[in-house]
PDB file of N, CA, C and O in Angstrom, chain B, residues numbered from 101:
ATOM      1  N   MET B 101      11.473 -28.493 -10.485  1.00  0.00           N
ATOM      2  CA  MET B 101      11.189 -27.390 -11.377  1.00  0.00           C
ATOM      3  C   MET B 101      12.431 -27.157 -12.240  1.00  0.00           C
ATOM      4  O   MET B 101      13.553 -27.158 -11.734  1.00  0.00           O
ATOM      5  N   SER B 102      12.227 -26.961 -13.517  1.00  0.00           N
ATOM      6  CA  SER B 102      13.358 -26.772 -14.425  1.00  0.00           C
ATOM      7  C   SER B 102      13.928 -25.358 -14.286  1.00  0.00           C
ATOM      8  O   SER B 102      13.302 -24.458 -13.725  1.00  0.00           O
ATOM      9  N   ARG B 103      15.130 -25.205 -14.818  1.00  0.00           N
ATOM     10  CA  ARG B 103      15.756 -23.876 -14.785  1.00  0.00           C
ATOM     11  C   ARG B 103      14.998 -22.893 -15.666  1.00  0.00           C
ATOM     12  O   ARG B 103      14.985 -21.693 -15.390  1.00  0.00           O
ATOM     13  N   ARG B 104      14.377 -23.384 -16.707  1.00  0.00           N
ATOM     14  CA  ARG B 104      13.598 -22.510 -17.579  1.00  0.00           C
ATOM     15  C   ARG B 104      12.423 -21.912 -16.817  1.00  0.00           C
ATOM     16  O   ARG B 104      12.159 -20.714 -16.926  1.00  0.00           O
ATOM     17  N   VAL B 105      11.720 -22.730 -16.053  1.00  0.00           N
ATOM     18  CA  VAL B 105      10.592 -22.253 -15.246  1.00  0.00           C
ATOM     19  C   VAL B 105      11.093 -21.326 -14.148  1.00  0.00           C
ATOM     20  O   VAL B 105      10.470 -20.303 -13.865  1.00  0.00           O
ATOM     21  N   SER B 106      12.219 -21.680 -13.528  1.00  0.00           N
ATOM     22  CA  SER B 106      12.797 -20.828 -12.490  1.00  0.00           C
ATOM     23  C   SER B 106      13.170 -19.457 -13.056  1.00  0.00           C
ATOM     24  O   SER B 106      12.927 -18.431 -12.422  1.00  0.00           O
ATOM     25  N   GLY B 107      13.749 -19.448 -14.227  1.00  0.00           N
ATOM     26  CA  GLY B 107      14.106 -18.181 -14.870  1.00  0.00           C
ATOM     27  C   GLY B 107      12.885 -17.346 -15.194  1.00  0.00           C
ATOM     28  O   GLY B 107      12.888 -16.127 -15.026  1.00  0.00           O
ATOM     29  N   PHE B 108      11.834 -18.015 -15.661  1.00  0.00           N
ATOM     30  CA  PHE B 108      10.593 -17.304 -15.954  1.00  0.00           C
ATOM     31  C   PHE B 108      10.011 -16.686 -14.689  1.00  0.00           C
ATOM     32  O   PHE B 108       9.589 -15.529 -14.699  1.00  0.00           O
ATOM     33  N   LEU B 109       9.987 -17.454 -13.596  1.00  0.00           N
ATOM     34  CA  LEU B 109       9.456 -16.927 -12.335  1.00  0.00           C
ATOM     35  C   LEU B 109      10.286 -15.762 -11.818  1.00  0.00           C
ATOM     36  O   LEU B 109       9.742 -14.797 -11.282  1.00  0.00           O
ATOM     37  N   LEU B 110      11.587 -15.849 -11.976  1.00  0.00           N
ATOM     38  CA  LEU B 110      12.454 -14.751 -11.542  1.00  0.00           C
ATOM     39  C   LEU B 110      12.225 -13.500 -12.385  1.00  0.00           C
ATOM     40  O   LEU B 110      12.186 -12.388 -11.857  1.00  0.00           O
ATOM     41  N   ALA B 111      12.073 -13.683 -13.693  1.00  0.00           N
ATOM     42  CA  ALA B 111      11.785 -12.542 -14.564  1.00  0.00           C
ATOM     43  C   ALA B 111      10.409 -11.948 -14.249  1.00  0.00           C
ATOM     44  O   ALA B 111      10.241 -10.728 -14.261  1.00  0.00           O
ATOM     45  N   LEU B 112       9.439 -12.800 -13.970  1.00  0.00           N
ATOM     46  CA  LEU B 112       8.106 -12.330 -13.609  1.00  0.00           C
ATOM     47  C   LEU B 112       8.142 -11.535 -12.306  1.00  0.00           C
ATOM     48  O   LEU B 112       7.487 -10.500 -12.186  1.00  0.00           O
ATOM     49  N   ALA B 113       8.902 -12.019 -11.340  1.00  0.00           N
ATOM     50  CA  ALA B 113       9.020 -11.309 -10.066  1.00  0.00           C
ATOM     51  C   ALA B 113       9.661  -9.934 -10.270  1.00  0.00           C
ATOM     52  O   ALA B 113       9.207  -8.945  -9.694  1.00  0.00           O
ATOM     53  N   ALA B 114      10.701  -9.873 -11.081  1.00  0.00           N
ATOM     54  CA  ALA B 114      11.362  -8.590 -11.352  1.00  0.00           C
ATOM     55  C   ALA B 114      10.402  -7.633 -12.058  1.00  0.00           C
ATOM     56  O   ALA B 114      10.360  -6.446 -11.733  1.00  0.00           O
ATOM     57  N   PHE B 115       9.641  -8.136 -13.007  1.00  0.00           N
ATOM     58  CA  PHE B 115       8.676  -7.303 -13.709  1.00  0.00           C
ATOM     59  C   PHE B 115       7.604  -6.777 -12.755  1.00  0.00           C
ATOM     60  O   PHE B 115       7.223  -5.608 -12.824  1.00  0.00           O
ATOM     61  N   MET B 116       7.120  -7.650 -11.862  1.00  0.00           N
ATOM     62  CA  MET B 116       6.079  -7.227 -10.924  1.00  0.00           C
ATOM     63  C   MET B 116       6.580  -6.115 -10.006  1.00  0.00           C
ATOM     64  O   MET B 116       5.871  -5.138  -9.765  1.00  0.00           O
ATOM     65  N   VAL B 117       7.799  -6.265  -9.498  1.00  0.00           N
ATOM     66  CA  VAL B 117       8.352  -5.226  -8.627  1.00  0.00           C
ATOM     67  C   VAL B 117       8.496  -3.932  -9.402  1.00  0.00           C
ATOM     68  O   VAL B 117       8.086  -2.877  -8.916  1.00  0.00           O
ATOM     69  N   PHE B 118       9.070  -3.987 -10.596  1.00  0.00           N
ATOM     70  CA  PHE B 118       9.248  -2.775 -11.407  1.00  0.00           C
ATOM     71  C   PHE B 118       7.913  -2.113 -11.717  1.00  0.00           C
ATOM     72  O   PHE B 118       7.765  -0.901 -11.561  1.00  0.00           O
ATOM     73  N   GLU B 119       6.956  -2.896 -12.152  1.00  0.00           N
ATOM     74  CA  GLU B 119       5.661  -2.354 -12.582  1.00  0.00           C
ATOM     75  C   GLU B 119       4.904  -1.696 -11.432  1.00  0.00           C
ATOM     76  O   GLU B 119       4.367  -0.600 -11.593  1.00  0.00           O
ATOM     77  N   TRP B 120       4.857  -2.348 -10.285  1.00  0.00           N
ATOM     78  CA  TRP B 120       4.073  -1.811  -9.173  1.00  0.00           C
ATOM     79  C   TRP B 120       4.760  -0.626  -8.506  1.00  0.00           C
ATOM     80  O   TRP B 120       4.086   0.291  -8.037  1.00  0.00           O
ATOM     81  N   ILE B 121       6.090  -0.632  -8.456  1.00  0.00           N
ATOM     82  CA  ILE B 121       6.784   0.550  -7.924  1.00  0.00           C
ATOM     83  C   ILE B 121       6.600   1.716  -8.881  1.00  0.00           C
ATOM     84  O   ILE B 121       6.399   2.851  -8.448  1.00  0.00           O
ATOM     85  N   ASN B 122       6.668   1.446 -10.170  1.00  0.00           N
ATOM     86  CA  ASN B 122       6.439   2.484 -11.164  1.00  0.00           C
ATOM     87  C   ASN B 122       5.027   3.062 -11.026  1.00  0.00           C
ATOM     88  O   ASN B 122       4.848   4.278 -11.096  1.00  0.00           O
ATOM     89  N   LEU B 123       4.031   2.202 -10.832  1.00  0.00           N
ATOM     90  CA  LEU B 123       2.665   2.665 -10.630  1.00  0.00           C
ATOM     91  C   LEU B 123       2.577   3.545  -9.395  1.00  0.00           C
ATOM     92  O   LEU B 123       1.899   4.573  -9.410  1.00  0.00           O
ATOM     93  N   GLY B 124       3.253   3.152  -8.332  1.00  0.00           N
ATOM     94  CA  GLY B 124       3.230   3.940  -7.098  1.00  0.00           C
ATOM     95  C   GLY B 124       3.765   5.343  -7.302  1.00  0.00           C
ATOM     96  O   GLY B 124       3.223   6.299  -6.748  1.00  0.00           O
ATOM     97  N   PHE B 125       4.822   5.482  -8.091  1.00  0.00           N
ATOM     98  CA  PHE B 125       5.376   6.803  -8.344  1.00  0.00           C
ATOM     99  C   PHE B 125       4.527   7.617  -9.320  1.00  0.00           C
ATOM    100  O   PHE B 125       4.602   8.845  -9.326  1.00  0.00           O
ATOM    101  N   ASN B 126       3.726   6.952 -10.138  1.00  0.00           N
ATOM    102  CA  ASN B 126       2.939   7.646 -11.148  1.00  0.00           C
ATOM    103  C   ASN B 126       1.515   7.986 -10.709  1.00  0.00           C
ATOM    104  O   ASN B 126       0.751   8.546 -11.495  1.00  0.00           O
ATOM    105  N   LEU B 127       1.151   7.664  -9.490  1.00  0.00           N
ATOM    106  CA  LEU B 127      -0.188   8.016  -9.028  1.00  0.00           C
ATOM    107  C   LEU B 127      -0.306   9.536  -8.957  1.00  0.00           C
ATOM    108  O   LEU B 127       0.527  10.202  -8.342  1.00  0.00           O
ATOM    109  N   ALA B 128      -1.337  10.073  -9.583  1.00  0.00           N
ATOM    110  CA  ALA B 128      -1.526  11.521  -9.632  1.00  0.00           C
ATOM    111  C   ALA B 128      -2.153  12.023  -8.329  1.00  0.00           C
ATOM    112  O   ALA B 128      -2.844  11.288  -7.624  1.00  0.00           O
ATOM    113  N   ASP B 129      -1.895  13.277  -8.038  1.00  0.00           N
ATOM    114  CA  ASP B 129      -2.496  13.906  -6.857  1.00  0.00           C
ATOM    115  C   ASP B 129      -3.952  14.240  -7.140  1.00  0.00           C
ATOM    116  O   ASP B 129      -4.377  14.275  -8.294  1.00  0.00           O
ATOM    117  N   GLY B 130      -4.708  14.484  -6.086  1.00  0.00           N
ATOM    118  CA  GLY B 130      -6.077  14.929  -6.240  1.00  0.00           C
ATOM    119  C   GLY B 130      -7.124  13.862  -6.046  1.00  0.00           C
ATOM    120  O   GLY B 130      -8.313  14.126  -6.226  1.00  0.00           O
ATOM    121  N   HIS B 131      -6.717  12.672  -5.685  1.00  0.00           N
ATOM    122  CA  HIS B 131      -7.684  11.603  -5.438  1.00  0.00           C
ATOM    123  C   HIS B 131      -8.030  11.567  -3.953  1.00  0.00           C
ATOM    124  O   HIS B 131      -7.275  12.074  -3.124  1.00  0.00           O
ATOM    125  N   PRO B 132      -9.169  10.968  -3.619  1.00  0.00           N
ATOM    126  CA  PRO B 132      -9.492  10.821  -2.195  1.00  0.00           C
ATOM    127  C   PRO B 132      -8.509   9.867  -1.506  1.00  0.00           C
ATOM    128  O   PRO B 132      -7.831   9.073  -2.159  1.00  0.00           O
ATOM    129  N   THR B 133      -8.449   9.960  -0.205  1.00  0.00           N
ATOM    130  CA  THR B 133      -7.510   9.147   0.573  1.00  0.00           C
ATOM    131  C   THR B 133      -7.733   7.659   0.362  1.00  0.00           C
ATOM    132  O   THR B 133      -6.768   6.895   0.327  1.00  0.00           O
ATOM    133  N   SER B 134      -8.970   7.234   0.224  1.00  0.00           N
ATOM    134  CA  SER B 134      -9.251   5.805   0.049  1.00  0.00           C
ATOM    135  C   SER B 134      -8.601   5.257  -1.217  1.00  0.00           C
ATOM    136  O   SER B 134      -8.190   4.097  -1.250  1.00  0.00           O
ATOM    137  N   PHE B 135      -8.507   6.072  -2.245  1.00  0.00           N
ATOM    138  CA  PHE B 135      -7.842   5.669  -3.485  1.00  0.00           C
ATOM    139  C   PHE B 135      -6.390   5.293  -3.210  1.00  0.00           C
ATOM    140  O   PHE B 135      -5.911   4.264  -3.686  1.00  0.00           O
ATOM    141  N   TYR B 136      -5.690   6.129  -2.440  1.00  0.00           N
ATOM    142  CA  TYR B 136      -4.288   5.875  -2.138  1.00  0.00           C
ATOM    143  C   TYR B 136      -4.121   4.697  -1.190  1.00  0.00           C
ATOM    144  O   TYR B 136      -3.146   3.953  -1.294  1.00  0.00           O
ATOM    145  N   VAL B 137      -5.063   4.518  -0.265  1.00  0.00           N
ATOM    146  CA  VAL B 137      -4.998   3.378   0.651  1.00  0.00           C
ATOM    147  C   VAL B 137      -5.144   2.076  -0.132  1.00  0.00           C
ATOM    148  O   VAL B 137      -4.355   1.148   0.051  1.00  0.00           O
ATOM    149  N   VAL B 138      -6.136   2.006  -0.989  1.00  0.00           N
ATOM    150  CA  VAL B 138      -6.369   0.783  -1.776  1.00  0.00           C
ATOM    151  C   VAL B 138      -5.173   0.491  -2.678  1.00  0.00           C
ATOM    152  O   VAL B 138      -4.715  -0.650  -2.743  1.00  0.00           O
ATOM    153  N   HIS B 139      -4.668   1.495  -3.366  1.00  0.00           N
ATOM    154  CA  HIS B 139      -3.533   1.262  -4.253  1.00  0.00           C
ATOM    155  C   HIS B 139      -2.262   0.933  -3.466  1.00  0.00           C
ATOM    156  O   HIS B 139      -1.430   0.153  -3.929  1.00  0.00           O
ATOM    157  N   GLY B 140      -2.113   1.514  -2.296  1.00  0.00           N
ATOM    158  CA  GLY B 140      -0.977   1.168  -1.452  1.00  0.00           C
ATOM    159  C   GLY B 140      -1.025  -0.284  -1.019  1.00  0.00           C
ATOM    160  O   GLY B 140       0.002  -0.963  -1.002  1.00  0.00           O
ATOM    161  N   ILE B 141      -2.219  -0.769  -0.666  1.00  0.00           N
ATOM    162  CA  ILE B 141      -2.379  -2.173  -0.290  1.00  0.00           C
ATOM    163  C   ILE B 141      -2.098  -3.080  -1.484  1.00  0.00           C
ATOM    164  O   ILE B 141      -1.423  -4.099  -1.341  1.00  0.00           O
ATOM    165  N   LEU B 142      -2.610  -2.721  -2.659  1.00  0.00           N
ATOM    166  CA  LEU B 142      -2.336  -3.508  -3.870  1.00  0.00           C
ATOM    167  C   LEU B 142      -0.844  -3.579  -4.169  1.00  0.00           C
ATOM    168  O   LEU B 142      -0.319  -4.641  -4.502  1.00  0.00           O
ATOM    169  N   ILE B 143      -0.170  -2.448  -4.050  1.00  0.00           N
ATOM    170  CA  ILE B 143       1.268  -2.412  -4.315  1.00  0.00           C
ATOM    171  C   ILE B 143       2.012  -3.290  -3.320  1.00  0.00           C
ATOM    172  O   ILE B 143       2.884  -4.067  -3.708  1.00  0.00           O
ATOM    173  N   ALA B 144       1.677  -3.172  -2.040  1.00  0.00           N
ATOM    174  CA  ALA B 144       2.362  -3.959  -1.009  1.00  0.00           C
ATOM    175  C   ALA B 144       2.144  -5.460  -1.213  1.00  0.00           C
ATOM    176  O   ALA B 144       3.093  -6.240  -1.131  1.00  0.00           O
ATOM    177  N   VAL B 145       0.914  -5.863  -1.476  1.00  0.00           N
ATOM    178  CA  VAL B 145       0.612  -7.285  -1.669  1.00  0.00           C
ATOM    179  C   VAL B 145       1.341  -7.830  -2.889  1.00  0.00           C
ATOM    180  O   VAL B 145       1.894  -8.928  -2.834  1.00  0.00           O
ATOM    181  N   ASN B 146       1.351  -7.087  -3.980  1.00  0.00           N
ATOM    182  CA  ASN B 146       2.012  -7.576  -5.186  1.00  0.00           C
ATOM    183  C   ASN B 146       3.523  -7.618  -5.046  1.00  0.00           C
ATOM    184  O   ASN B 146       4.161  -8.497  -5.623  1.00  0.00           O
ATOM    185  N   ILE B 147       4.109  -6.705  -4.305  1.00  0.00           N
ATOM    186  CA  ILE B 147       5.554  -6.767  -4.071  1.00  0.00           C
ATOM    187  C   ILE B 147       5.890  -7.962  -3.188  1.00  0.00           C
ATOM    188  O   ILE B 147       6.900  -8.628  -3.412  1.00  0.00           O
ATOM    189  N   ILE B 148       5.054  -8.243  -2.185  1.00  0.00           N
ATOM    190  CA  ILE B 148       5.270  -9.431  -1.355  1.00  0.00           C
ATOM    191  C   ILE B 148       5.153 -10.698  -2.198  1.00  0.00           C
ATOM    192  O   ILE B 148       5.971 -11.607  -2.059  1.00  0.00           O
ATOM    193  N   LEU B 149       4.147 -10.772  -3.070  1.00  0.00           N
ATOM    194  CA  LEU B 149       4.012 -11.926  -3.968  1.00  0.00           C
ATOM    195  C   LEU B 149       5.234 -12.070  -4.883  1.00  0.00           C
ATOM    196  O   LEU B 149       5.696 -13.183  -5.136  1.00  0.00           O
ATOM    197  N   ALA B 150       5.747 -10.951  -5.373  1.00  0.00           N
ATOM    198  CA  ALA B 150       6.926 -10.988  -6.231  1.00  0.00           C
ATOM    199  C   ALA B 150       8.135 -11.505  -5.455  1.00  0.00           C
ATOM    200  O   ALA B 150       8.932 -12.273  -5.994  1.00  0.00           O
ATOM    201  N   LEU B 151       8.279 -11.092  -4.204  1.00  0.00           N
ATOM    202  CA  LEU B 151       9.395 -11.583  -3.397  1.00  0.00           C
ATOM    203  C   LEU B 151       9.278 -13.082  -3.121  1.00  0.00           C
ATOM    204  O   LEU B 151      10.280 -13.797  -3.121  1.00  0.00           O
ATOM    205  N   VAL B 152       8.061 -13.550  -2.889  1.00  0.00           N
ATOM    206  CA  VAL B 152       7.846 -14.985  -2.688  1.00  0.00           C
ATOM    207  C   VAL B 152       8.201 -15.752  -3.963  1.00  0.00           C
ATOM    208  O   VAL B 152       8.864 -16.787  -3.899  1.00  0.00           O
ATOM    209  N   LEU B 153       7.766 -15.252  -5.111  1.00  0.00           N
ATOM    210  CA  LEU B 153       8.120 -15.884  -6.384  1.00  0.00           C
ATOM    211  C   LEU B 153       9.635 -15.916  -6.583  1.00  0.00           C
ATOM    212  O   LEU B 153      10.186 -16.918  -7.038  1.00  0.00           O
ATOM    213  N   ALA B 154      10.302 -14.816  -6.241  1.00  0.00           N
ATOM    214  CA  ALA B 154      11.751 -14.751  -6.402  1.00  0.00           C
ATOM    215  C   ALA B 154      12.446 -15.774  -5.507  1.00  0.00           C
ATOM    216  O   ALA B 154      13.399 -16.425  -5.935  1.00  0.00           O
ATOM    217  N   VAL B 155      11.979 -15.920  -4.275  1.00  0.00           N
ATOM    218  CA  VAL B 155      12.580 -16.903  -3.359  1.00  0.00           C
ATOM    219  C   VAL B 155      12.391 -18.313  -3.893  1.00  0.00           C
ATOM    220  O   VAL B 155      13.326 -19.113  -3.877  1.00  0.00           O
ATOM    221  N   VAL B 156      11.191 -18.625  -4.363  1.00  0.00           N
ATOM    222  CA  VAL B 156      10.932 -19.954  -4.921  1.00  0.00           C
ATOM    223  C   VAL B 156      11.817 -20.198  -6.141  1.00  0.00           C
ATOM    224  O   VAL B 156      12.382 -21.281  -6.297  1.00  0.00           O
ATOM    225  N   ALA B 157      11.935 -19.195  -7.000  1.00  0.00           N
ATOM    226  CA  ALA B 157      12.750 -19.347  -8.213  1.00  0.00           C
ATOM    227  C   ALA B 157      14.222 -19.530  -7.869  1.00  0.00           C
ATOM    228  O   ALA B 157      14.892 -20.371  -8.468  1.00  0.00           O
ATOM    229  N   ILE B 158      14.734 -18.765  -6.925  1.00  0.00           N
ATOM    230  CA  ILE B 158      16.145 -18.867  -6.562  1.00  0.00           C
ATOM    231  C   ILE B 158      16.436 -20.204  -5.900  1.00  0.00           C
ATOM    232  O   ILE B 158      17.467 -20.821  -6.171  1.00  0.00           O
ATOM    233  N   ARG B 159      15.539 -20.655  -5.036  1.00  0.00           N
ATOM    234  CA  ARG B 159      15.748 -21.954  -4.379  1.00  0.00           C
ATOM    235  C   ARG B 159      15.714 -23.101  -5.373  1.00  0.00           C
ATOM    236  O   ARG B 159      16.465 -24.065  -5.224  1.00  0.00           O
ATOM    237  N   SER B 160      14.872 -23.019  -6.366  1.00  0.00           N
ATOM    238  CA  SER B 160      14.804 -24.112  -7.337  1.00  0.00           C
ATOM    239  C   SER B 160      15.895 -23.995  -8.399  1.00  0.00           C
ATOM    240  O   SER B 160      16.169 -24.970  -9.100  1.00  0.00           O
ATOM    241  N   TRP B 161      16.516 -22.841  -8.534  1.00  0.00           N
ATOM    242  CA  TRP B 161      17.587 -22.645  -9.501  1.00  0.00           C
ATOM    243  C   TRP B 161      18.871 -23.327  -9.035  1.00  0.00           C
ATOM    244  O   TRP B 161      19.645 -23.827  -9.852  1.00  0.00           O
ATOM    245  N   LYS B 162      19.094 -23.347  -7.722  1.00  0.00           N
ATOM    246  CA  LYS B 162      20.328 -23.891  -7.174  1.00  0.00           C
ATOM    247  C   LYS B 162      20.453 -25.388  -7.513  1.00  0.00           C
ATOM    248  O   LYS B 162      19.462 -26.119  -7.494  1.00  0.00           O
ATOM    249  N   PRO B 163      21.667 -25.827  -7.821  1.00  0.00           N
ATOM    250  CA  PRO B 163      21.845 -27.252  -8.094  1.00  0.00           C
ATOM    251  C   PRO B 163      21.603 -28.071  -6.828  1.00  0.00           C
ATOM    252  O   PRO B 163      21.903 -27.630  -5.719  1.00  0.00           O
ATOM    253  N   GLY B 164      21.071 -29.238  -7.010  1.00  0.00           N
ATOM    254  CA  GLY B 164      20.798 -30.105  -5.882  1.00  0.00           C
ATOM    255  C   GLY B 164      19.423 -29.892  -5.284  1.00  0.00           C
ATOM    256  O   GLY B 164      18.993 -30.671  -4.433  1.00  0.00           O
ATOM    257  N   SER B 165      18.725 -28.853  -5.712  1.00  0.00           N
ATOM    258  CA  SER B 165      17.379 -28.617  -5.186  1.00  0.00           C
ATOM    259  C   SER B 165      16.327 -29.314  -6.029  1.00  0.00           C
ATOM    260  O   SER B 165      15.165 -29.400  -5.632  1.00  0.00           O
ATOM    261  N   ARG B 166      16.734 -29.817  -7.201  1.00  0.00           N
ATOM    262  CA  ARG B 166      15.787 -30.504  -8.071  1.00  0.00           C
ATOM    263  C   ARG B 166      15.676 -31.958  -7.678  1.00  0.00           C
ATOM    264  O   ARG B 166      16.649 -32.592  -7.270  1.00  0.00           O
ATOM    265  N   ARG B 167      14.476 -32.465  -7.811  1.00  0.00           N
ATOM    266  CA  ARG B 167      14.253 -33.881  -7.517  1.00  0.00           C
ATOM    267  C   ARG B 167      14.249 -34.662  -8.817  1.00  0.00           C
ATOM    268  O   ARG B 167      13.897 -34.140  -9.874  1.00  0.00           O
ATOM    269  N   GLY B 168      14.646 -35.918  -8.721  1.00  0.00           N
ATOM    270  CA  GLY B 168      14.545 -36.780  -9.879  1.00  0.00           C
ATOM    271  C   GLY B 168      15.806 -36.973 -10.530  1.00  0.00           C
ATOM    272  O   GLY B 168      15.882 -37.683 -11.532  1.00  0.00           O
TER     273      GLY B 168
END
C-alpha cells in the first residue's frame, strides 16, 4: 500500500472518530431509549472501524512494511 493511500486511510479514520463523537454529543434529549441504544451502537461500531483503519494505515506507513 502506498503512503498516499495510508495517509488517506489515516485521515478517514480521524474524520470518522471526530464525526461520530461529535454526533454523540449533539444527540438531543427527549427521544425514546431505543433511539439512544441504536445510536450508541452505531457510534461504537464506527469508532472501532476507525481504529482498525488507523492501525492498518500506520502499519503500512512504516518503512519496510511495503512489499515489492
